[in-house]
N, C-alpha and C positions, 0 to 999 in steps of 0.2 A: 165574265169580265167584271161585272159589278161585284160579284161575290168575292173575287180575288182582291179587289180594291177595298172592300169593307173589311176583309180579313187583315189586310195590311194596316188599315187604320186602327183596327182593334189591337194589333200587335204594337203599333207605335204608341197608342194610349197606354198599353200595359207597360211598355218600357219606360214611358214618362212617369207612370205611377211608381215603378220600381225605383227610378232615380230619386223621386221625391222621398220615398221611404228610406232609401240609403242615406240621403242627405240629412234627414231628420235623425236617423240613428247616429250618424257621425257627430252631429251637433250635440245630441244628448250625451254621447260618450265623452266628448271633449268637455262639456259642462261638468259632468260627474267627476272626470279626472281633475279638472280645475278645482272643484270643491274639495276633493280628496286631498290634493296637494296643499290647499289652503288650510284644511283642518290638520294636516300632518305637520305643517310648519307653525 
């Protein structure tokens, strides 16, 4: 029972980490696109 709970917690933490990484990637991509558009114009 505790093993299953810990596994679920680990999965939740993993998902949260993935969300953080995806958000950072999106922010970096938007910033780079913004800089590219500014440099282009």
